[in-house]
Structures are given as structure tokens and as C-alpha cells.
MINU-227858 format. One record per residue: x, y, z of N, C-alpha, C in turn. Coordinates in steps of 0.1 Angstrom, whole numbers, padded with zeros to 4 digits, always signed. Example, Ala and Ser with C-alpha at 12.3 -4.5 7.8 and 13.67 -1.06 7.14 Angstrom:
<sites>
+0132-0057+0078+0123-0045+0078+0132-0033+0078;+0128-0022+0071+0137-0011+0071+0129+0000+0079;
</sites>
This chain:
<sites>
-0026-0032-0123-0008-0031-0125-0004-0017-0126;-0019-0014-0139-0019-0002-0141-0014+0005-0130;-0022+0008-0114-0022+0013-0107-0008+0013-0107;-0007+0007-0100+0009+0005-0094+0024+0007-0098;+0016+0014-0113+0029+0023-0122+0027+0032-0130;+0015+0038-0123+0010+0050-0126+0009+0053-0118;+0011+0050-0099+0018+0057-0090+0036+0063-0090;+0041+0048-0093+0055+0051-0095+0060+0062-0104;+0053+0061-0114+0048+0073-0127+0051+0087-0121;+0039+0097-0115+0036+0102-0109+0035+0108-0095;+0045+0101-0090+0049+0102-0078+0063+0117-0077;+0072+0108-0082+0087+0119-0096+0079+0131-0097;+0069+0133-0110+0066+0143-0108+0058+0153-0096;+0051+0154-0094+0050+0160-0079+0054+0161-0069;+0064+0154-0065+0074+0164-0061+0079+0167-0064;+0085+0169-0078+0089+0179-0082+0084+0195-0083;+0073+0190-0089+0065+0203-0091+0059+0214-0078;+0053+0203-0069+0052+0200-0053+0063+0215-0048;+0079+0207-0053+0087+0213-0038+0090+0230-0044;+0087+0217-0057+0096+0238-0060+0087+0245-0067;+0072+0244-0061+0065+0257-0052+0064+0258-0043;+0066+0255-0033+0070+0253-0018+0082+0257-0017;+0089+0258-0020+0102+0264-0028+0107+0280-0023;+0093+0281-0034+0090+0302-0038+0079+0307-0025;+0069+0296-0016+0069+0308-0006+0078+0298+0004;+0088+0295+0003+0096+0294+0013+0102+0313+0017;+0103+0312-0004+0117+0318-0003+0105+0338+0000;+0092+0337-0008+0081+0353+0000+0076+0347+0016;+0075+0338+0021+0083+0336+0032+0081+0342+0046;+0097+0333+0038+0108+0339+0052+0120+0348+0044;+0128+0358+0053+0134+0357+0044+0144+0361+0050;+0149+0345+0064+0161+0351+0068+0173+0340+0056;+0186+0351+0062+0195+0340+0043+0201+0340+0046;+0202+0333+0054+0208+0314+0060+0198+0300+0053;+0185+0306+0060+0178+0297+0049+0186+0290+0033;+0185+0303+0029+0192+0304+0010+0202+0297+0010;+0215+0295+0022+0232+0295+0021+0232+0281+0021;+0247+0276+0015+0247+0263+0023+0254+0262+0036;+0256+0247+0041+0259+0244+0048+0276+0249+0046;+0282+0258+0058+0295+0261+0064+0303+0258+0070;+0316+0249+0067+0322+0243+0082+0306+0232+0090;+0314+0228+0093+0305+0212+0104+0298+0220+0114;+0297+0236+0112+0286+0241+0125+0272+0245+0119;+0264+0242+0133+0252+0235+0130+0240+0252+0127;+0234+0243+0119+0229+0257+0110+0217+0260+0131;+0213+0269+0128+0205+0285+0141+0190+0271+0142;+0194+0274+0156+0183+0261+0163+0175+0260+0158;+0167+0268+0151+0154+0276+0147+0156+0267+0135;+0158+0264+0121+0163+0254+0109+0165+0239+0117;+0173+0240+0124+0172+0229+0131+0167+0222+0130;+0154+0222+0138+0142+0221+0147+0136+0219+0132;+0135+0231+0121+0122+0224+0110+0130+0212+0107;+0148+0215+0100+0147+0202+0097+0148+0188+0106;+0148+0192+0118+0142+0175+0125+0130+0166+0121;+0131+0180+0122+0104+0178+0125+0103+0164+0104;+0109+0172+0095+0107+0170+0089+0116+0157+0079;+0127+0151+0084+0140+0144+0082+0126+0132+0089;+0121+0139+0105+0117+0123+0111+0103+0122+0100;+0099+0132+0096+0085+0128+0087+0085+0125+0074;+0092+0119+0073+0100+0117+0064+0101+0101+0061;+0108+0098+0079+0117+0084+0082+0100+0078+0084;+0095+0084+0087+0076+0080+0089+0071+0075+0079;+0070+0089+0073+0060+0083+0058+0068+0072+0047;+0083+0070+0043+0094+0060+0041+0087+0045+0046;+0089+0042+0065+0088+0035+0072+0070+0030+0072;+0061+0040+0065+0050+0030+0062+0048+0034+0050;+0057+0033+0042+0052+0035+0029+0061+0015+0023;+0076+0015+0022+0079+0002+0030+0076-0004+0031;+0070-0003+0050+0062-0013+0056+0052-0027+0050;+0042-0013+0050+0034-0022+0040+0040-0034+0021;+0051-0027+0017+0054-0036+0005+0062-0053+0017;+0064-0049+0029+0073-0055+0032+0064-0067+0039;+0056-0060+0044+0046-0067+0050+0044-0076+0044;+0028-0073+0032+0023-0077+0021+0035-0090+0016;+0047-0085+0017+0048-0102+0004+0054-0114+0013;+0062-0104+0031+0062-0119+0043+0047-0122+0040;+0037-0112+0041+0030-0124+0041+0022-0136+0030;+0024-0126+0020+0017-0131+0003+0024-0155+0011;+0038-0148+0016+0045-0162+0015+0048-0168+0026;+0036-0163+0038+0036-0170+0042+0029-0176+0045;+0010-0169+0035-0002-0176+0035+0004-0193+0024;+0013-0186+0014+0015-0196+0000+0015-0211+0007;+0023-0206+0020+0044-0219+0025+0031-0225+0037;+0019-0221+0051+0021-0222+0059+0005-0221+0058;-0004-0221+0049-0014-0217+0051-0026-0219+0063;-0023-0233+0066-0027-0236+0078-0028-0235+0091;-0018-0218+0093-0015-0212+0105-0019-0192+0100;-0021-0198+0086-0016-0175+0082-0033-0178+0078;-0030-0183+0069-0052-0179+0058-0060-0168+0068;-0060-0178+0080-0066-0168+0089-0067-0168+0096;-0069-0155+0104-0070-0157+0119-0074-0166+0127;-0069-0165+0130-0067-0180+0147-0073-0169+0152;-0063-0159+0158-0071-0145+0170-0083-0148+0173;-0095-0146+0164-0103-0145+0170-0119-0156+0178;-0124-0150+0179-0129-0163+0196-0142-0159+0192;-0148-0171+0197-0160-0180+0200-0170-0162+0204;-0171-0155+0205-0177-0148+0207-0182-0136+0191;-0169-0133+0187-0167-0130+0178-0175-0136+0169;-0168-0148+0162-0174-0160+0159-0196-0159+0159;-0195-0157+0171-0211-0152+0169-0216-0138+0164;-0211-0132+0176-0216-0119+0166-0209-0116+0147;-0203-0123+0143-0199-0129+0129-0214-0136+0125;-0219-0144+0131-0240-0152+0127-0236-0135+0124;-0241-0134+0136-0255-0130+0132-0258-0116+0122;-0245-0111+0118-0240-0104+0102-0242-0111+0092;-0240-0121+0098-0238-0129+0080-0255-0128+0073;-0266-0133+0089-0280-0135+0084-0282-0124+0083;-0278-0107+0090-0280-0097+0083-0282-0099+0063;-0262-0093+0061-0265-0093+0053-0268-0102+0038;-0279-0113+0047-0280-0122+0033-0292-0122+0031;-0301-0108+0040-0315-0108+0045-0315-0096+0031;-0302-0093+0036-0294-0071+0021-0297-0077+0010;-0289-0091+0011-0282-0089-0012-0301-0097-0021;-0307-0103-0009-0319-0114-0013-0327-0100-0020;-0329-0087-0019-0332-0074-0019-0330-0071-0035;-0316-0075-0035-0315-0078-0050-0314-0089-0061;-0317-0104-0059-0316-0119-0059-0322-0119-0070;-0325-0110-0081-0331-0115-0098-0334-0131-0094;-0350-0129-0093-0361-0145-0095-0355-0160-0103;-0350-0153-0110-0349-0161-0129-0328-0166-0132;-0327-0154-0113-0316-0161-0114-0307-0179-0111;-0298-0187-0124-0299-0200-0116-0283-0206-0114;-0276-0203-0104-0265-0209-0112-0258-0221-0104;-0247-0230-0104-0248-0242-0098-0230-0239-0089;-0223-0234-0092-0215-0229-0085-0204-0212-0082;-0211-0212-0074-0209-0199-0075-0192-0199-0075;-0184-0196-0065-0173-0189-0067-0171-0191-0085;-0165-0195-0091-0163-0193-0108-0178-0179-0109;-0184-0177-0102-0192-0162-0113-0183-0152-0100;-0177-0159-0089-0176-0145-0084-0164-0135-0088;-0160-0149-0090-0137-0149-0093-0140-0138-0109;-0153-0146-0118-0155-0137-0130-0156-0121-0128;-0164-0121-0122-0171-0103-0117-0156-0088-0104;-0145-0105-0098-0142-0095-0091-0130-0087-0104;-0124-0097-0113-0114-0095-0120-0119-0084-0134;-0127-0095-0133-0137-0083-0156-0146-0076-0151;-0156-0070-0137-0153-0063-0131-0171-0066-0147;-0175-0080-0142-0191-0081-0152-0195-0082-0141;-0210-0075-0142-0216-0075-0136-0230-0086-0143;-0236-0096-0140-0250-0103-0144-0258-0107-0133;-0268-0108-0138-0285-0111-0131-0277-0128-0119;-0273-0135-0122-0263-0146-0116-0253-0138-0100;-0247-0126-0105-0240-0118-0097-0239-0121-0082;-0253-0113-0074-0252-0114-0064-0259-0132-0059;-0273-0132-0067-0276-0148-0061-0260-0163-0055;-0250-0158-0062-0233-0161-0061-0231-0155-0049;-0234-0143-0045-0229-0131-0037-0235-0137-0021;-0251-0141-0028-0254-0148-0012-0255-0161-0009;-0248-0173-0014-0252-0180-0015-0236-0181-0004;-0228-0179-0014-0213-0175-0006-0208-0174+0015;-0219-0160+0011-0223-0157+0025-0227-0168+0035;-0236-0177+0030-0243-0188+0039-0230-0197+0035;-0218-0205+0023-0213-0212+0024-0201-0209+0038;-0196-0194+0034-0192-0192+0048-0198-0190+0063;-0208-0185+0057-0217-0188+0073-0217-0205+0080;-0222-0208+0079-0223-0224+0077-0209-0228+0081;-0201-0220+0071-0179-0229+0075-0173-0230+0092;-0181-0216+0095-0176-0208+0102-0189-0218+0116;-0193-0212+0112-0205-0220+0126-0205-0238+0134;-0193-0252+0122-0195-0256+0122-0184-0266+0127;-0172-0248+0126-0164-0254+0137-0159-0244+0151;-0172-0236+0152-0170-0223+0165-0160-0214+0164;-0147-0220+0163-0141-0205+0159-0132-0209+0141;-0124-0198+0140-0112-0200+0128-0101-0211+0133;-0098-0210+0143-0085-0215+0148-0083-0236+0146;-0102-0239+0143-0103-0251+0147-0109-0255+0125;-0111-0242+0120-0113-0253+0109-0101-0256+0105;-0101-0272+0095-0090-0281+0093-0086-0274+0083;-0071-0284+0089-0057-0269+0079-0062-0269+0062;-0072-0289+0058-0068-0284+0038-0082-0275+0041;-0089-0273+0043-0104-0260+0036-0093-0248+0040;-0092-0243+0047-0082-0226+0055-0086-0221+0049;-0075-0229+0035-0075-0220+0028-0084-0208+0013;-0094-0222+0012-0102-0226+0002-0117-0214+0012;-0119-0215+0029-0127-0209+0030-0119-0194+0032;-0100-0186+0030-0103-0174+0033-0103-0168+0016;-0104-0174+0007-0107-0179-0006-0125-0170-0012;-0125-0175+0000-0142-0172-0006-0144-0156+0000;-0142-0160+0010-0140-0140+0022-0134-0129+0012;-0119-0133+0006-0115-0124-0002-0117-0126-0009;-0135-0133-0023-0140-0131-0037-0155-0120-0022;-0161-0126-0021-0170-0117-0012-0161-0099-0007;-0158-0109-0004-0148-0088+0004-0142-0080-0009;-0147-0084-0021-0146-0080-0033-0155-0077-0043;-0162-0083-0043-0171-0084-0042-0190-0076-0039;-0185-0077-0027-0190-0065-0014-0186-0049-0022;-0166-0048-0022-0162-0039-0027-0165-0029-0039;-0167-0037-0043-0174-0034-0058-0189-0033-0067;-0196-0042-0057-0211-0039-0066-0215-0025-0063;-0212-0017-0055-0219-0006-0059-0211+0009-0073;-0201-0001-0076-0198+0006-0082-0202-0001-0100;-0205-0013-0093-0210-0018-0109-0216-0023-0112;-0221-0028-0100-0239-0029-0099-0253-0028-0100;-0261-0037-0089-0278-0024-0088-0272-0008-0080;-0281-0003-0085-0277+0010-0068-0285+0006-0052;-0271+0006-0047-0282+0000-0037-0282+0014-0022;-0284+0009-0021-0297+0021-0009-0286+0024+0001;-0279+0040+0008-0274+0040+0025-0272+0032+0033;-0285+0027+0035-0286+0015+0050-0281+0006+0045;-0286-0005+0029-0280-0012+0027-0259-0019+0026;-0257-0002+0015-0246+0002+0020-0235-0002+0037;-0246+0002+0044-0239+0002+0060-0237-0010+0061;-0251-0014+0053-0245-0032+0064-0235-0042+0051;-0236-0036+0039-0224-0046+0030-0207-0036+0035;-0205-0028+0043-0192-0022+0050-0197-0028+0064;-0204-0030+0069-0202-0038+0079-0198-0052+0080;-0203-0056+0072-0198-0079+0067-0186-0076+0067;-0182-0067+0058-0170-0061+0049-0158-0057+0059;-0161-0048+0067-0148-0053+0080-0147-0062+0087;-0157-0077+0090-0150-0088+0102-0146-0099+0085;-0148-0094+0071-0138-0104+0067-0131-0099+0064;-0124-0086+0069-0117-0080+0064-0105-0085+0075;-0115-0084+0087-0104-0084+0102-0101-0101+0101;-0104-0114+0090-0103-0125+0097-0090-0126+0086;-0095-0121+0074-0082-0130+0063-0068-0115+0060;-0073-0099+0060-0064-0091+0059-0053-0088+0070;-0051-0094+0081-0042-0092+0097-0023-0096+0091;-0023-0088+0105-0006-0094+0099-0002-0099+0110;+0006-0104+0112+0012-0107+0132+0021-0094+0130;+0017-0091+0148+0024-0084+0156+0046-0089+0148;+0045-0103+0150+0064-0105+0146+0066-0095+0136;+0055-0106+0123+0062-0097+0114+0069-0082+0114;+0055-0077+0117+0059-0052+0121+0067-0056+0123;+0076-0063+0137+0084-0061+0140+0096-0057+0133;+0098-0074+0122+0102-0079+0115+0110-0066+0104;+0099-0063+0094+0104-0058+0094+0107-0039+0095;+0101-0032+0102+0106-0023+0110+0124-0025+0116;+0121-0037+0120+0140-0037+0124+0146-0041+0107;+0147-0045+0098+0149-0045+0090+0148-0032+0086;+0139-0021+0083+0140-0009+0072+0146+0002+0084;+0151+0004+0096+0156+0003+0109+0173-0001+0101;+0178-0010+0100+0190-0017+0097+0189-0011+0088;+0182-0009+0077+0189-0011+0064+0194+0004+0062;+0189+0011+0066+0188+0027+0068+0199+0033+0072;+0207+0027+0086+0215+0026+0090+0230+0017+0082;+0228+0019+0081+0240+0011+0066+0243+0019+0057;+0233+0015+0050+0228+0032+0041+0233+0044+0037;+0223+0049+0046+0221+0064+0051+0234+0073+0038;+0247+0076+0041+0254+0079+0038+0255+0079+0024;+0254+0074+0008+0257+0072+0001+0245+0083-0012;+0230+0074+0004+0223+0090+0002+0227+0099+0000;+0227+0105+0017+0225+0115+0016+0241+0124+0004;+0243+0122+0004+0256+0125-0004+0252+0133-0016;+0246+0120-0021+0236+0122-0032+0225+0131-0033;+0220+0131-0026+0205+0142-0024+0209+0159-0024;+0219+0159-0015+0229+0171-0009+0236+0172-0023;+0245+0174-0033+0260+0173-0039+0251+0177-0051;+0250+0158-0056+0250+0160-0070+0237+0157-0073;+0229+0161-0067+0214+0164-0078+0213+0172-0085;+0209+0184-0076+0220+0205-0082+0231+0211-0088;+0234+0215-0094+0248+0223-0095+0255+0226-0083;+0244+0234-0072+0255+0238-0067+0244+0231-0051;+0251+0233-0034+0254+0225-0026+0235+0225-0024;+0231+0214-0016+0215+0216-0013+0217+0229+0003;+0207+0243-0004+0203+0247+0012+0197+0243+0024;+0192+0249+0031+0185+0242+0040+0168+0247+0032;+0163+0257+0029+0151+0256+0025+0151+0252+0020;+0161+0248+0002+0155+0234-0001+0154+0226+0002;+0159+0215+0013+0155+0205+0020+0147+0206+0031;+0146+0213+0029+0132+0214+0038+0120+0214+0031;+0118+0217+0018+0109+0215+0000+0100+0199+0004;+0114+0204+0000+0120+0191-0005+0113+0175+0001;+0121+0174+0021+0117+0166+0029+0099+0164+0029;+0092+0183+0035+0080+0179+0035+0073+0178+0021;+0081+0178+0006+0063+0172-0003+0068+0161+0002;+0075+0153+0002+0080+0140-0004+0067+0129+0013;+0074+0132+0020+0063+0135+0037+0050+0132+0032;+0047+0142+0029+0037+0142+0022+0023+0141+0016;+0035+0136+0002+0028+0124-0007+0034+0112-0007;+0040+0110+0005+0042+0088+0000+0034+0090+0014;+0032+0096+0023+0016+0098+0030+0004+0101+0022;+0004+0106+0020-0014+0104+0012-0015+0092-0004;-0001+0090-0009-0001+0073-0013-0005+0061-0005;-0002+0065+0005-0003+0063+0019-0017+0055+0018;-0022+0058+0020-0035+0064+0028-0041+0050+0017;-0042+0058+0000-0043+0052-0014-0039+0037-0015;-0036+0035-0003-0025+0014-0009-0020+0018-0025;-0014+0031-0019-0002+0032-0033+0017+0028-0035;+0021+0019-0035+0035+0015-0039+0039+0028-0042;+0052+0036-0039+0060+0047-0047+0076+0044-0037;+0084+0049-0046+0096+0056-0037+0103+0061-0038;+0106+0061-0022+0115+0073-0012+0123+0081-0030;+0136+0075-0027+0141+0078-0032+0138+0090-0038;+0134+0084-0053+0121+0088-0061+0113+0098-0060;+0110+0103-0049+0095+0109-0040+0112+0128-0040;+0117+0119-0034+0131+0131-0023+0144+0132-0040;+0140+0124-0046+0151+0134-0056+0145+0138-0060;+0131+0135-0068+0125+0149-0075+0123+0160-0068;+0122+0160-0052+0115+0172-0047+0128+0186-0047;+0139+0176-0047+0150+0181-0041+0157+0186-0052;+0148+0181-0067+0161+0184-0085+0144+0198-0087;+0133+0194-0083+0122+0213-0084+0128+0225-0074;+0137+0224-0063+0142+0229-0062+0148+0237-0066;+0156+0229-0071+0163+0232-0076+0166+0239-0090;+0155+0238-0092+0149+0244-0111+0144+0257-0103;+0135+0253-0095+0133+0273-0085+0148+0277-0083;+0148+0277-0079+0169+0287-0071+0170+0290-0088;+0170+0283-0093+0174+0284-0109+0194+0281-0108;+0201+0270-0100+0204+0268-0091+0218+0257-0106;+0205+0252-0112+0209+0241-0123+0215+0225-0121;+0210+0216-0126+0209+0206-0124+0223+0191-0130;+0225+0181-0124+0236+0173-0128+0227+0175-0132;+0226+0166-0147+0219+0163-0159+0220+0145-0157;+0238+0144-0155+0241+0129-0145+0238+0124-0140;+0238+0124-0127+0231+0118-0118+0210+0115-0121;+0208+0129-0125+0198+0124-0132+0194+0109-0138;+0195+0113-0149+0202+0107-0162+0200+0094-0151;+0216+0089-0145+0206+0077-0135+0203+0069-0130;+0195+0078-0121+0187+0076-0111+0179+0071-0125;+0173+0080-0127+0164+0078-0144+0160+0059-0152;+0168+0058-0156+0174+0045-0162+0174+0037-0150;+0185+0042-0136+0182+0027-0122+0162+0025-0120;+0157+0031-0121+0142+0033-0121+0136+0020-0133;+0139+0029-0144+0137+0023-0158+0143+0007-0160;+0151-0003-0156+0157-0011-0158+0159-0020-0147;+0149-0016-0130+0148-0018-0116+0134-0035-0125;+0118-0025-0126+0112-0025-0124+0116-0043-0137;+0116-0042-0148+0116-0047-0166+0127-0057-0150;+0142-0060-0154+0148-0061-0141+0144-0074-0134;+0136-0068-0124+0129-0078-0114+0123-0086-0119;+0109-0086-0129+0104-0091-0137+0108-0102-0140;+0119-0100-0152+0129-0114-0161+0130-0119-0150;+0138-0112-0130+0144-0127-0127+0136-0132-0116;+0125-0124-0113+0112-0134-0101+0109-0143-0110;+0109-0138-0122+0099-0151-0133+0105-0164-0137;+0119-0161-0143+0133-0171-0137+0129-0179-0127;+0133-0175-0120+0131-0180-0106+0121-0188-0104;+0106-0187-0105+0098-0192-0105+0096-0201-0118;+0099-0202-0130+0098-0217-0138+0113-0222-0141;+0125-0220-0127+0136-0230-0127+0126-0231-0106;+0124-0232-0098+0110-0237-0091+0105-0246-0092;+0094-0239-0099+0089-0251-0108+0098-0265-0115;+0100-0262-0126+0110-0277-0131+0114-0276-0124;+0125-0281-0111+0132-0288-0098+0120-0290-0093;+0106-0290-0088+0092-0296-0079+0092-0305-0089;+0087-0309-0106+0078-0314-0111+0092-0328-0115;
</sites>
């Protein structure tokens, strides 16, 4: 939660400062006065300005779809895994030959883990040990033994059935959970556990790649559905957003240079967040960027619009949390 809220809090600040600085660079490097004038009538801007705006708009659209697409696909996959785990807990597209390779890699990683197992370590149940490490980052002498045991259990389960699609329905969720715990443990061990050699880190990373391929997958139809939903949503609701960001943030109309600066910074900020798996709001980053260009141009800001945007941001998060919590409680009540 801390990671999510930090991203939502700091991304508009990055947008504001970044766009202001980029706009200043625009004014220093490009002296064409048409860049710094508000659009006049229905006449299109000069060709090179139009090309610049098309490129920056395309970049923002791509970044927006990438970030919001991750959110949409993640939510759909959570629902699918929770409601129909037989079909979506594990990647059924994994072939028998790939399973054979996985078994060989499993032997290799077990040998590697053995180098770090405490001879005095004893466990009765590996899963609680790994869950404690993943959630609390508390490494104990038993952690590596639990990791090796769980890797062996996964290998035996996969070998027994040949392919992931043949794992019995009642075991699919459990096998997925084991794979997830091992994957997360291997991600965290170099930071909170023993010092690993470079070769051993590569063995861990290779094995983790297989686990993530089996559990962190998204069917093509989910990707297409989310892309269509985002595209249709933008087609329906674009006008109000354009009017707000173009005319209601600053006291003067948005100029071409201001728009390009805000879009370039928004695109780079959102794509950077994508690479780190951080959720950000395109609207907040872009509107903050435009506010930054208005401040840099000394155009003045419409505080009422900024206040409304800020209040919407502040109230949306707790309102969504309360609403979802009440619905969850209600569904549980009805189910029992």
C-alpha cells in the first residue's frame, strides 16, 4: 500500500516540476512565436507543430493504455483466479517438453539452495515459514530449508501429472500458491537473506522465470478486452477532459509548447512508472504538467479547478475503499 500511495502522491509533483522545466527549455531552444500563442479559430497549427503534437499525444495515449491496461488486466486476472482457479490458476499452455526443462532446472536450483541450508534447520511445514518471510522479511535458519522443500514439492507435483493442465482442479490453487511463495522468496532472499554468489543469483533468476511464466500470465482475450474498454472509454469521455486541461487549469488558453511539454513529461513519467510496476493517474500527471507550464509561463492558475481535481483525488481513494469493503461484507453475509 505504501508503494502505491507514494506513486500516486509523487507522480503529479514530478509532472508539475518536469513540465515547467521542459517548457523553459522550449522557450530557450525554439523561438518560433507561434508555439507560444493560443490556437486561433479553426485553422490547424503549422505542419511541424502539428506533427509534434501528434507524436506527443500518441506517446501519452500509449503510456496511458500501458499503465491503465496493467490495472485492468490485473483486476480481471484476480477475479478469474479467485472464481475459476481450475482454468486460470496455472498456465495451461505450458507443454510437456517445457515441463521436462523445468524439472531439470528444479534439480539445479535445489542443489544451489543446499549451499545455504543451515545443518541444524528443522521444519515440519514449509509454507508458513515462507509466508512469514515473504510478508515480514524475517529471514531465519529455517527459511532456506523451507525453500528447498517447497521447490522439491513443486517439482514432484508437476512431474506426477506431466503438464500443468493435468494438475487436479482441487490442487491448482495450492500449486499456484507454492510457486508464488517460492518466486517471491527468491526475489527477496538476496536482500534479506544470505549473500549469494553471482552464479547462484543467475540460477535463482532462471528458476524464477519459469515460475512467473506458469503463474503470472494473461490470456490474449483479456488483453484485447481491456484494450477495447480503454479505447471506447476514451472515445466517449475525451471531450470533457480536453476542455478541462486546455481551458480550465490556467487563466490563459493552453499553447502548443505548453501542451507538448506537459505531454512529453506525462508520457515519460507514466512509462517510468510502468517499468517499476507503479500505478499512476494519467489525468493527475498530465493536469499537473499543464499547471507546471502555466506557472513557468506566469500565466496564472485557476485555483477552483485545481481544488476540484485535488478533492476528487483525495476522496476517490477512501470512497472506493469503503464501498468495496461494504460490498465484500455484504456478499459474505449473503453467502453465509
